[in-house]
C-alpha atoms as one frame of an Amber mdcrd trajectory, in Angstrom:
protein
 160.923  98.483 154.405 158.370 100.341 156.506 154.596 100.203 156.062 154.129
 103.609 154.320 156.741 102.837 151.655 155.274  99.368 151.200 151.796 100.876
 150.783 153.128 103.404 148.249 154.824 100.597 146.349 151.598  98.644 145.889
 149.227 101.636 145.693 150.967 104.231 143.488 147.918 106.473 143.794 149.213
 107.342 147.289 152.300 108.901 145.698 150.794 110.945 142.896 147.430 111.516
 144.594 148.890 114.244 146.784 149.602 116.303 143.649 146.063 115.877 142.285
 144.295 119.235 141.861 140.739 120.375 141.300 141.565 121.310 137.703 142.917
 117.826 137.095 139.740 116.350 138.569 137.582 118.504 136.280 139.567 117.425
 133.230 139.450 113.769 134.293 135.664 113.898 134.765 135.183 115.353 131.272
 137.368 112.665 129.747 135.618 109.969 131.807 132.272 111.076 130.395 133.542
 110.916 126.820 135.173 107.516 127.318 132.019 106.159 128.983 129.875 107.224
 126.030 132.169 105.240 123.727 132.877 102.325 126.091 129.289 101.311 126.858
 128.212 100.357 123.313 131.608  98.757 122.636 131.492  96.592 125.751 127.894
  95.583 125.045 128.839  94.566 121.502 131.833  92.520 122.646 129.654  90.672
 125.160 127.021  89.910 122.530 129.668  88.724 120.061 131.034  86.397 122.743
 127.530  85.061 123.455 127.499  86.484 126.987 124.926  88.628 128.784 125.482
  92.332 128.167 126.083  92.929 131.885 129.258  90.873 131.634 130.551  93.269
 128.992 129.923  96.262 131.226 131.582  94.719 134.262 134.499  93.430 132.203
 135.120  96.892 130.798 134.820  98.836 134.065 136.752  96.595 136.446 140.144
  96.886 134.690 139.851 100.672 134.548 139.139 101.004 138.260 141.799  98.478
 139.260 144.437 100.082 137.061 143.615 103.526 138.426 144.336 102.244 141.931
 147.225  99.853 141.302 148.747 101.060 138.025 152.171 102.642 138.013 151.491
 105.148 135.243 149.466 108.337 135.540 148.383 107.842 131.943 145.664 105.252
 131.637 145.156 103.446 128.351 143.170 100.253 128.859 140.784  98.662 126.431
 139.609  95.402 124.968 142.040  93.444 122.870 140.313  91.094 120.464 141.656
  87.584 120.523 142.865  86.079 117.261 140.325  84.010 115.388 140.675  80.320
 116.068
């Protein structure tokens, strides 16, 4: 296995990124704005419910999205908090 195919295996964005267009970027930015408006209060609330500082909620909600965008194998991104069952 050569280096480029190994890189494409672990960074799928290298494969589909070459097909990314300006129109797709525009659409993605619009959707990102809408999701951000909904994600911020939700992540703050989850952090407060867990007894954590609100910053933790913001970081915990953004990091998975960025990491999945880089390393995820699907072009469709659907990531969000999953409440744990009550103990």
